[in-house]
KETOR-203953 format. One record per residue (C-alpha): residue number from 1; x, y, z. Coordinates in steps of 0.1 Angstrom, whole numbers, plus 2048, in hexadecimal, padded with zeros to 3 digits. Layout:
@resi NUM&c1 X&c2 Y&c3 Z
...
***
This chain:
@resi 1&c1 BAE&c2 94D&c3 E1F
@resi 2&c1 B97&c2 94E&c3 E04
@resi 3&c1 B96&c2 96B&c3 DE9
@resi 4&c1 B78&c2 984&c3 DEB
@resi 5&c1 B65&c2 982&c3 DCD
@resi 6&c1 B70&c2 9A4&c3 DC1
@resi 7&c1 B93&c2 9A2&c3 DC1
@resi 8&c1 B95&c2 998&c3 DA2
@resi 9&c1 B81&c2 9A8&c3 D8C
@resi 10&c1 B92&c2 9CA&c3 DA1
@resi 11&c1 BB5&c2 9BA&c3 D98
@resi 12&c1 BAC&c2 9BA&c3 D72
@resi 13&c1 B9C&c2 9DC&c3 D74
@resi 14&c1 BB9&c2 9F0&c3 D89
@resi 15&c1 BD3&c2 9DC&c3 D6D
@resi 16&c1 BBD&c2 9E8&c3 D51
@resi 17&c1 BBA&c2 A07&c3 D60
@resi 18&c1 BDE&c2 A0A&c3 D5F
@resi 19&c1 BE4&c2 A03&c3 D3A
@resi 20&c1 BF5&c2 9DF&c3 D42
@resi 21&c1 BF3&c2 9C2&c3 D2F
@resi 22&c1 BF4&c2 99C&c3 D4A
@resi 23&c1 C15&c2 99B&c3 D38
@resi 24&c1 C25&c2 9BD&c3 D46
@resi 25&c1 C14&c2 9BC&c3 D68
@resi 26&c1 C21&c2 996&c3 D6B
@resi 27&c1 C40&c2 9A3&c3 D64
@resi 28&c1 C44&c2 9BE&c3 D7C
@resi 29&c1 C35&c2 9AB&c3 D97
@resi 30&c1 C48&c2 98E&c3 D90
@resi 31&c1 C2B&c2 978&c3 D93
@resi 32&c1 C25&c2 95A&c3 D79
@resi 33&c1 C0D&c2 968&c3 D64
@resi 34&c1 BF4&c2 949&c3 D63
@resi 35&c1 BF3&c2 94C&c3 D87
@resi 36&c1 BE9&c2 96F&c3 D83
@resi 37&c1 BCC&c2 966&c3 D68
@resi 38&c1 BBD&c2 94D&c3 D7D
@resi 39&c1 BBC&c2 966&c3 D9E
@resi 40&c1 BAC&c2 984&c3 D83
@resi 41&c1 B8C&c2 96B&c3 D79
@resi 42&c1 B89&c2 95A&c3 D9E
@resi 43&c1 B97&c2 93D&c3 D9A
@resi 44&c1 BB5&c2 940&c3 DB2
@resi 45&c1 BBA&c2 952&c3 DD2
@resi 46&c1 BD1&c2 96E&c3 DD6
@resi 47&c1 BEA&c2 96C&c3 DF3
@resi 48&c1 BEC&c2 98F&c3 E06
@resi 49&c1 C10&c2 990&c3 DF9
@resi 50&c1 C04&c2 997&c3 DD6
@resi 51&c1 BE7&c2 9A4&c3 DE2
@resi 52&c1 C01&c2 9C2&c3 DEF
@resi 53&c1 C19&c2 9C2&c3 DD8
@resi 54&c1 BF9&c2 9C8&c3 DBB
@resi 55&c1 BEE&c2 9E6&c3 DD3
@resi 56&c1 C10&c2 9F3&c3 DD5
@resi 57&c1 C1D&c2 9EF&c3 DAE
@resi 58&c1 BF2&c2 9FF&c3 DA4
@resi 59&c1 BED&c2 A16&c3 DC1
@resi 60&c1 BD3&c2 A08&c3 DCB
@resi 61&c1 BD5&c2 A14&c3 DF3
@resi 62&c1 BCD&c2 9FC&c3 E01
@resi 63&c1 BAA&c2 9EE&c3 DEE
@resi 64&c1 BBA&c2 9CE&c3 DDF
@resi 65&c1 BC8&c2 9C1&c3 DFD
@resi 66&c1 BA8&c2 9C5&c3 E0C
@resi 67&c1 B93&c2 9B1&c3 DF5
@resi 68&c1 BAD&c2 99A&c3 DFC
@resi 69&c1 BAD&c2 997&c3 E24
@resi 70&c1 B8D&c2 97B&c3 E2F
@resi 71&c1 B70&c2 997&c3 E3B
@resi 72&c1 B70&c2 989&c3 E5B
@resi 73&c1 B92&c2 997&c3 E5C
@resi 74&c1 B8A&c2 9B5&c3 E75
@resi 75&c1 B8C&c2 9A4&c3 E92
@resi 76&c1 BAF&c2 9AD&c3 EA2
@resi 77&c1 BBE&c2 98E&c3 E9A
@resi 78&c1 BBB&c2 989&c3 E74
@resi 79&c1 BC3&c2 9AA&c3 E75
@resi 80&c1 BE5&c2 9A1&c3 E89
@resi 81&c1 BEB&c2 989&c3 E72
@resi 82&c1 BE5&c2 99C&c3 E51
@resi 83&c1 BFE&c2 9B5&c3 E5D
@resi 84&c1 C21&c2 9B4&c3 E6C
@resi 85&c1 C19&c2 9D5&c3 E81
@resi 86&c1 BF6&c2 9D7&c3 E8F
@resi 87&c1 C03&c2 9C8&c3 EA9
@resi 88&c1 BED&c2 9C3&c3 ECD
@resi 89&c1 BFA&c2 9E0&c3 EEB
@resi 90&c1 C0A&c2 9C6&c3 F00
@resi 91&c1 C23&c2 9BE&c3 EE7
@resi 92&c1 C26&c2 9DE&c3 EE2
@resi 93&c1 C31&c2 9E3&c3 F06
@resi 94&c1 C49&c2 9C3&c3 F00
@resi 95&c1 C59&c2 9D9&c3 EE6
@resi 96&c1 C5D&c2 9F7&c3 EFC
@resi 97&c1 C42&c2 A0F&c3 EF9
@resi 98&c1 C3D&c2 A07&c3 F24
@resi 99&c1 C58&c2 A19&c3 F28
@resi 100&c1 C55&c2 A38&c3 F18
@resi 101&c1 C32&c2 A38&c3 F29
@resi 102&c1 C47&c2 A37&c3 F4C
@resi 103&c1 C51&c2 A55&c3 F3B
@resi 104&c1 C35&c2 A68&c3 F38
@resi 105&c1 C37&c2 A64&c3 F19
@resi 106&c1 C11&c2 A57&c3 F0F
@resi 107&c1 C03&c2 A67&c3 EED
@resi 108&c1 BE5&c2 A79&c3 EF9
@resi 109&c1 BD7&c2 A7D&c3 F1C
@resi 110&c1 BCC&c2 A9B&c3 F2F
@resi 111&c1 BF2&c2 AA2&c3 F3C
@resi 112&c1 BFE&c2 A9D&c3 F18
@resi 113&c1 BF4&c2 AB3&c3 EFB
@resi 114&c1 BEE&c2 AAE&c3 ED5
@resi 115&c1 C19&c2 ABE&c3 ED2
@resi 116&c1 C25&c2 AA0&c3 EEB
@resi 117&c1 C46&c2 A9C&c3 EE4
@resi 118&c1 C3F&c2 A71&c3 EE0
@resi 119&c1 C40&c2 A7B&c3 EB7
@resi 120&c1 C5E&c2 A90&c3 EB5
@resi 121&c1 C6D&c2 A74&c3 ECB
@resi 122&c1 C66&c2 A5C&c3 EB5
@resi 123&c1 C71&c2 A74&c3 E99
@resi 124&c1 C90&c2 A72&c3 EA7
@resi 125&c1 C96&c2 A4C&c3 EA8
@resi 126&c1 C8B&c2 A4D&c3 E82
@resi 127&c1 CAA&c2 A61&c3 E7A
@resi 128&c1 CC1&c2 A50&c3 E93
@resi 129&c1 CB8&c2 A2A&c3 E80
@resi 130&c1 CBC&c2 A3A&c3 E66
@resi 131&c1 CDB&c2 A45&c3 E6C
@resi 132&c1 CE5&c2 A21&c3 E79
@resi 133&c1 CD9&c2 A19&c3 E56
@resi 134&c1 CFD&c2 A25&c3 E4B
@resi 135&c1 D15&c2 A0F&c3 E61
@resi 136&c1 CFD&c2 9F7&c3 E6D
@resi 137&c1 CFD&c2 9D0&c3 E5E
@resi 138&c1 CD0&c2 9D1&c3 E5B
@resi 139&c1 CC9&c2 9AE&c3 E69
@resi 140&c1 CD4&c2 9C6&c3 E81
@resi 141&c1 CBD&c2 9DF&c3 E7E
@resi 142&c1 C98&c2 9CB&c3 E72
@resi 143&c1 C89&c2 9C0&c3 E91
@resi 144&c1 C93&c2 9E5&c3 EA3
@resi 145&c1 C80&c2 9F1&c3 E85
@resi 146&c1 C67&c2 9DE&c3 E89
@resi 147&c1 C5E&c2 9E0&c3 EAC
@resi 148&c1 C62&c2 A08&c3 EA6
@resi 149&c1 C49&c2 A04&c3 E85
@resi 150&c1 C2F&c2 9F2&c3 E9D
@resi 151&c1 C34&c2 A09&c3 EB7
@resi 152&c1 C2D&c2 A28&c3 EA8
@resi 153&c1 C0F&c2 A19&c3 E97
@resi 154&c1 BFF&c2 A0D&c3 EB6
@resi 155&c1 C02&c2 A2B&c3 ECA
@resi 156&c1 BF7&c2 A3E&c3 EAF
@resi 157&c1 BD0&c2 A29&c3 EB0
@resi 158&c1 BCF&c2 A36&c3 ED2
@resi 159&c1 BD9&c2 A5B&c3 ECC
@resi 160&c1 BC4&c2 A79&c3 EC9
@resi 161&c1 BB7&c2 A82&c3 EA6
@resi 162&c1 BD2&c2 A9E&c3 EA5
@resi 163&c1 BEE&c2 A87&c3 EA0
@resi 164&c1 BE2&c2 A6B&c3 E96
@resi 165&c1 BEA&c2 A74&c3 E72
@resi 166&c1 C0C&c2 A7B&c3 E7A
@resi 167&c1 C16&c2 A5D&c3 E8B
@resi 168&c1 C09&c2 A44&c3 E71
@resi 169&c1 C1D&c2 A5A&c3 E55
@resi 170&c1 C3B&c2 A57&c3 E73
@resi 171&c1 C37&c2 A34&c3 E6C
@resi 172&c1 C32&c2 A2D&c3 E4B
@resi 173&c1 C57&c2 A3D&c3 E48
@resi 174&c1 C61&c2 A21&c3 E61
@resi 175&c1 C4F&c2 A05&c3 E4F
@resi 176&c1 C65&c2 A14&c3 E2D
@resi 177&c1 C86&c2 A15&c3 E3F
@resi 178&c1 C7C&c2 9EE&c3 E4A
@resi 179&c1 C76&c2 9E3&c3 E29
@resi 180&c1 C96&c2 9F7&c3 E22
@resi 181&c1 CA7&c2 9E4&c3 E35
@resi 182&c1 C98&c2 9C5&c3 E32
@resi 183&c1 CA1&c2 9C5&c3 E07
@resi 184&c1 CC9&c2 9D0&c3 E16
@resi 185&c1 CC9&c2 9B1&c3 E2E
@resi 186&c1 CBF&c2 99B&c3 E08
@resi 187&c1 C99&c2 993&c3 E14
@resi 188&c1 C84&c2 9A3&c3 DF3
@resi 189&c1 C62&c2 993&c3 DFE
@resi 190&c1 C67&c2 9A7&c3 E24
@resi 191&c1 C6D&c2 9C2&c3 E16
@resi 192&c1 C55&c2 9C6&c3 DFF
@resi 193&c1 C35&c2 9BD&c3 E1C
@resi 194&c1 C48&c2 9DC&c3 E2C
@resi 195&c1 C47&c2 9F0&c3 E13
@resi 196&c1 C21&c2 9E5&c3 E0E
@resi 197&c1 C15&c2 9EE&c3 E30
@resi 198&c1 C2D&c2 A0F&c3 E2D
@resi 199&c1 C10&c2 A18&c3 E11
@resi 200&c1 BF9&c2 A10&c3 E27
@resi 201&c1 C02&c2 A24&c3 E47
@resi 202&c1 C0B&c2 A42&c3 E2F
@resi 203&c1 BE8&c2 A3E&c3 E1E
@resi 204&c1 BD7&c2 A3C&c3 E40
@resi 205&c1 BEB&c2 A5D&c3 E4E
@resi 206&c1 BDF&c2 A72&c3 E2F
@resi 207&c1 BFC&c2 A6A&c3 E1B
@resi 208&c1 BEF&c2 A60&c3 DF9
@resi 209&c1 C15&c2 A60&c3 DE6
@resi 210&c1 C2E&c2 A44&c3 DF9
@resi 211&c1 C16&c2 A2C&c3 DE3
@resi 212&c1 C27&c2 A38&c3 DC8
@resi 213&c1 C4D&c2 A3E&c3 DD4
@resi 214&c1 C42&c2 A14&c3 DDC
@resi 215&c1 C3F&c2 A0F&c3 DBB
@resi 216&c1 C65&c2 A22&c3 DB4
@resi 217&c1 C6F&c2 A07&c3 DD7
@resi 218&c1 C61&c2 9EA&c3 DC1
@resi 219&c1 C71&c2 9F5&c3 DA5
@resi 220&c1 C97&c2 9F1&c3 DB9
@resi 221&c1 C8E&c2 9C8&c3 DC1
@resi 222&c1 C88&c2 9C9&c3 D9A
@resi 223&c1 CA5&c2 9DA&c3 D93
@resi 224&c1 CBD&c2 9C3&c3 DA3
@resi 225&c1 CAB&c2 9AC&c3 D9D
@resi 226&c1 CB7&c2 9B5&c3 D73
@resi 227&c1 C98&c2 9BA&c3 D6A
@resi 228&c1 C94&c2 9D5&c3 D56
@resi 229&c1 C72&c2 9D7&c3 D46
@resi 230&c1 C62&c2 9D4&c3 D6F
@resi 231&c1 C77&c2 9ED&c3 D77
@resi 232&c1 C6E&c2 A0A&c3 D62
@resi 233&c1 C4C&c2 A00&c3 D66
@resi 234&c1 C49&c2 A03&c3 D85
@resi 235&c1 C5F&c2 A27&c3 D82
@resi 236&c1 C47&c2 A36&c3 D69
@resi 237&c1 C2A&c2 A30&c3 D7C
@resi 238&c1 C38&c2 A42&c3 D9C
@resi 239&c1 C3A&c2 A64&c3 D84
@resi 240&c1 C1D&c2 A71&c3 D82
@resi 241&c1 C14&c2 A94&c3 D82
@resi 242&c1 C03&c2 A97&c3 DA6
@resi 243&c1 C20&c2 A88&c3 DB8
@resi 244&c1 C38&c2 A9D&c3 DCA
@resi 245&c1 C58&c2 AA7&c3 DB3
@resi 246&c1 C6F&c2 A94&c3 DC8
@resi 247&c1 C5A&c2 A6F&c3 DC5
@resi 248&c1 C55&c2 A79&c3 D9E
@resi 249&c1 C7C&c2 A80&c3 D9E
@resi 250&c1 C88&c2 A5D&c3 DB1
@resi 251&c1 C75&c2 A4C&c3 D9A
@resi 252&c1 C7F&c2 A5B&c3 D7C
@resi 253&c1 CA2&c2 A52&c3 D88
@resi 254&c1 C98&c2 A2A&c3 D8B
@resi 255&c1 C8C&c2 A2E&c3 D66
@resi 256&c1 CA8&c2 A39&c3 D61
@resi 257&c1 CBD&c2 A1F&c3 D6D
@resi 258&c1 C9D&c2 A03&c3 D5A
@resi 259&c1 CA8&c2 A16&c3 D3C
@resi 260&c1 CD1&c2 A0F&c3 D42
@resi 261&c1 CCA&c2 9EA&c3 D48
@resi 262&c1 CC0&c2 9E9&c3 D22
@resi 263&c1 CDA&c2 9FD&c3 D13
@resi 264&c1 CBD&c2 A15&c3 D09
@resi 265&c1 CD9&c2 A39&c3 D0F
@resi 266&c1 CBE&c2 A55&c3 CFD
@resi 267&c1 CA4&c2 A43&c3 D17
@resi 268&c1 CBA&c2 A47&c3 D32
@resi 269&c1 CC4&c2 A68&c3 D36
@resi 270&c1 CA4&c2 A77&c3 D28
@resi 271&c1 C9D&c2 A6A&c3 D4F
@resi 272&c1 CB2&c2 A71&c3 D5D
@resi 273&c1 CB2&c2 A98&c3 D51
@resi 274&c1 C91&c2 A99&c3 D61
@resi 275&c1 C97&c2 A89&c3 D7C
@resi 276&c1 CB3&c2 AA6&c3 D80
@resi 277&c1 C98&c2 ABF&c3 D78
@resi 278&c1 C81&c2 AAD&c3 D8F
@resi 279&c1 C99&c2 AAC&c3 DAF
@resi 280&c1 CA0&c2 AD3&c3 DA8
@resi 281&c1 C84&c2 ADD&c3 DAD
@resi 282&c1 C74&c2 AF2&c3 DCE
@resi 283&c1 C60&c2 AD6&c3 DCE
@resi 284&c1 C75&c2 ABF&c3 DD4
@resi 285&c1 C8C&c2 AD3&c3 DEB
@resi 286&c1 C6B&c2 ADD&c3 E02
@resi 287&c1 C5B&c2 ABD&c3 E04
@resi 288&c1 C4F&c2 AAA&c3 E23
@resi 289&c1 C68&c2 A9D&c3 E3E
@resi 290&c1 C78&c2 A86&c3 E42
@resi 291&c1 C8A&c2 A87&c3 E1E
@resi 292&c1 C7D&c2 A67&c3 E08
@resi 293&c1 C9E&c2 A56&c3 DF8
@resi 294&c1 CB9&c2 A5F&c3 E02
@resi 295&c1 CCA&c2 A79&c3 E16
@resi 296&c1 CF2&c2 A72&c3 E13
@resi 297&c1 CF3&c2 A79&c3 DE8
@resi 298&c1 CF6&c2 A9E&c3 DE9
@resi 299&c1 CEE&c2 A9B&c3 DC0
@resi 300&c1 CD5&c2 A7E&c3 DBA
@resi 301&c1 CD2&c2 A7F&c3 D99
@resi 302&c1 CF8&c2 A83&c3 D91
@resi 303&c1 D03&c2 A63&c3 DA8
@resi 304&c1 CE5&c2 A4D&c3 D8E
@resi 305&c1 CF7&c2 A5E&c3 D6E
@resi 306&c1 D19&c2 A4C&c3 D74
@resi 307&c1 D02&c2 A2E&c3 D83
@resi 308&c1 CF2&c2 A26&c3 D5F
@resi 309&c1 D12&c2 A37&c3 D4E
@resi 310&c1 D22&c2 A0C&c3 D5A
@resi 311&c1 D00&c2 9FE&c3 D4E
@resi 312&c1 D01&c2 A11&c3 D2E
@resi 313&c1 D28&c2 A04&c3 D25
@resi 314&c1 D3A&c2 A26&c3 D2D
@resi 315&c1 D4B&c2 A1E&c3 D48
@resi 316&c1 D67&c2 A35&c3 D47
@resi 317&c1 D4E&c2 A51&c3 D48
@resi 318&c1 D37&c2 A3F&c3 D65
@resi 319&c1 D5F&c2 A3E&c3 D75
@resi 320&c1 D5E&c2 A61&c3 D6E
@resi 321&c1 D3B&c2 A6F&c3 D81
@resi 322&c1 D3E&c2 A58&c3 D9D
@resi 323&c1 D5F&c2 A5D&c3 DA6
@resi 324&c1 D56&c2 A84&c3 DAA
@resi 325&c1 D33&c2 A7B&c3 DC0
@resi 326&c1 D45&c2 A61&c3 DD3
@resi 327&c1 D58&c2 A78&c3 DDF
@resi 328&c1 D3B&c2 A8E&c3 DED
@resi 329&c1 D31&c2 A74&c3 E04
@resi 330&c1 D30&c2 A7A&c3 E26
@resi 331&c1 D4B&c2 A64&c3 E34
@resi 332&c1 D32&c2 A52&c3 E4F
@resi 333&c1 D1A&c2 A48&c3 E35
@resi 334&c1 D2A&c2 A26&c3 E34
@resi 335&c1 D0B&c2 A14&c3 E21
@resi 336&c1 D0B&c2 A33&c3 E0D
@resi 337&c1 D2D&c2 A30&c3 DFC
@resi 338&c1 D2C&c2 A10&c3 DFC
@resi 339&c1 D15&c2 A0A&c3 DE4
@resi 340&c1 D20&c2 A21&c3 DCA
@resi 341&c1 D45&c2 A1B&c3 DD8
@resi 342&c1 D41&c2 9FA&c3 DC6
@resi 343&c1 D32&c2 A06&c3 DA7
@resi 344&c1 D49&c2 A20&c3 DA2
@resi 345&c1 D6A&c2 9FF&c3 DA9
@resi 346&c1 D53&c2 9EE&c3 D8A
@resi 347&c1 D51&c2 A0D&c3 D75
@resi 348&c1 D7B&c2 A0F&c3 D77
@resi 349&c1 D87&c2 9E8&c3 D74
@resi 350&c1 D70&c2 9ED&c3 D54
@resi 351&c1 D82&c2 A06&c3 D47
@resi 352&c1 DA2&c2 9FA&c3 D4E
@resi 353&c1 DA9&c2 A0D&c3 D6E
@resi 354&c1 DB2&c2 9EC&c3 D81
@resi 355&c1 DC6&c2 9FA&c3 D9D
@resi 356&c1 DAD&c2 A14&c3 DA7
@resi 357&c1 D91&c2 9FC&c3 DA3
@resi 358&c1 DA2&c2 9E2&c3 DBB
@resi 359&c1 DAF&c2 A04&c3 DD0
@resi 360&c1 D88&c2 A11&c3 DD8
@resi 361&c1 D7E&c2 9EB&c3 DD8
@resi 362&c1 D98&c2 9DE&c3 DF6
@resi 363&c1 D91&c2 9FF&c3 E0B
@resi 364&c1 D64&c2 9FA&c3 E0A
@resi 365&c1 D6F&c2 9D2&c3 E14
@resi 366&c1 D79&c2 9DD&c3 E34
@resi 367&c1 D58&c2 9EE&c3 E3B
@resi 368&c1 D41&c2 9D0&c3 E29
@resi 369&c1 D3F&c2 9BB&c3 E4A
@resi 370&c1 D2F&c2 9DC&c3 E5A
@resi 371&c1 D11&c2 9E2&c3 E3E
@resi 372&c1 D0F&c2 9BF&c3 E2F
@resi 373&c1 CF5&c2 9CA&c3 E11
@resi 374&c1 CE6&c2 9AF&c3 DF6
@resi 375&c1 CE1&c2 9CB&c3 DE3
@resi 376&c1 D03&c2 9D7&c3 DDE
@resi 377&c1 D12&c2 9B1&c3 DE3
@resi 378&c1 D02&c2 9B0&c3 DB5
@resi 379&c1 D19&c2 9CE&c3 DB4
@resi 380&c1 D3B&c2 9B8&c3 DC9
@resi 381&c1 D31&c2 997&c3 DAF
@resi 382&c1 D37&c2 9AD&c3 D8C
@resi 383&c1 D53&c2 9BA&c3 D9D
@resi 384&c1 D63&c2 997&c3 DA5
@resi 385&c1 D5F&c2 992&c3 D80
@resi 386&c1 D67&c2 9AB&c3 D73
@resi 387&c1 D89&c2 9AB&c3 D87
@resi 388&c1 D91&c2 988&c3 D7C
@resi 389&c1 D97&c2 990&c3 D58
@resi 390&c1 DB5&c2 99F&c3 D68
@resi 391&c1 DC5&c2 983&c3 D7A
@resi 392&c1 DEE&c2 98B&c3 D73
@resi 393&c1 DE8&c2 9AA&c3 D84
@resi 394&c1 DF4&c2 9A7&c3 DA8
@resi 395&c1 DDF&c2 9C2&c3 DB7
@resi 396&c1 DC3&c2 9A7&c3 DAB
@resi 397&c1 DCE&c2 98E&c3 DB5
@resi 398&c1 DD3&c2 99F&c3 DD7
@resi 399&c1 DAF&c2 9AB&c3 DDA
@resi 400&c1 D9D&c2 991&c3 DCF
@resi 401&c1 D9C&c2 97A&c3 DF4
@resi 402&c1 D8D&c2 996&c3 E04
@resi 403&c1 D74&c2 999&c3 DE4
@resi 404&c1 D6B&c2 971&c3 DE5
@resi 405&c1 D65&c2 978&c3 E0B
@resi 406&c1 D4F&c2 98F&c3 E0E
@resi 407&c1 D3B&c2 97B&c3 DF0
@resi 408&c1 D3C&c2 95F&c3 E05
@resi 409&c1 D1B&c2 954&c3 E10
@resi 410&c1 D13&c2 95A&c3 E37
@resi 411&c1 D14&c2 939&c3 E48
@resi 412&c1 CED&c2 92F&c3 E59
***
């Protein structure tokens, strides 16, 4: 695929407009600086994957992706090849839409006005899948989420204008959640691809803000890669004053985590205070449903404070904060409890409370098979290293086989 001549200059213009050097840009995207330089000069073509990443990072609302597609890509076949959700009607019927049509739930039509119950039905499915994500392996949910996203997009294309935008916005949330499950499954490239699709769908549905939330999701990828500079850069770009308070608050939290990785306590706590103010504001509480970000953590800023305090070298304070916030998590939110629970166990171990750390970790390891997580595994590995310093403890020795099984590669 050849890239049109306009892609490189437009990429350079947007990067410079954002105030980023090529070095900063390459670090944020995890792409080779020399390769990006050649792309900007038109000496190398840009893949759609790169175009999507640049789109999400620079908030280009799909313009870069459109420039990276061949001029003849307007055909259905080319469009389908460039997007995992744009599929033909026949494929959608195979995925299950036929059953819905048999039930008389087809969009539009003389007997079904714009208030047709199909969208509420899909919204209920989205809420159900989100709940299942708390107690189901991501690899099990991914095929269903992908099919549901394609289904809603295809139906939206045939919907009357009165409900087309709402259908596209719901599809964008399906795509965003699909991206999160892909990251939990350990596939960052697929996660970023679906996050990019979510941005495109949201833009088509009239929501200009999900692209900024995609920066927050991208920052989570770089955070787990240990790239503090990219995490901070991405998170800061999602805090423009024109954005909804909830997105800005979530972005401020992510920025705080980036500062914590490099030990900048002042910047970290300042970002956390900004996040708390934004997330507690009336505007954040009145944001449109479905809620962006976690729905199970009652005080996200307080939980993130505990997360950051560990990285800032204050494990006792981290354990105290995480003890308090983890007790407030719903019992059914297994994935969320596992995520923050292992960080709590890590803080307890680092602060010398080894037996409590083993007790917390032991309970979590019994539910790990139900909610495997590539991101949580990073803290499980750190916990195993931390506990290895206490080989003389019988409690630690008893826990080590279970830790080893949790970290063992899954047979292909």
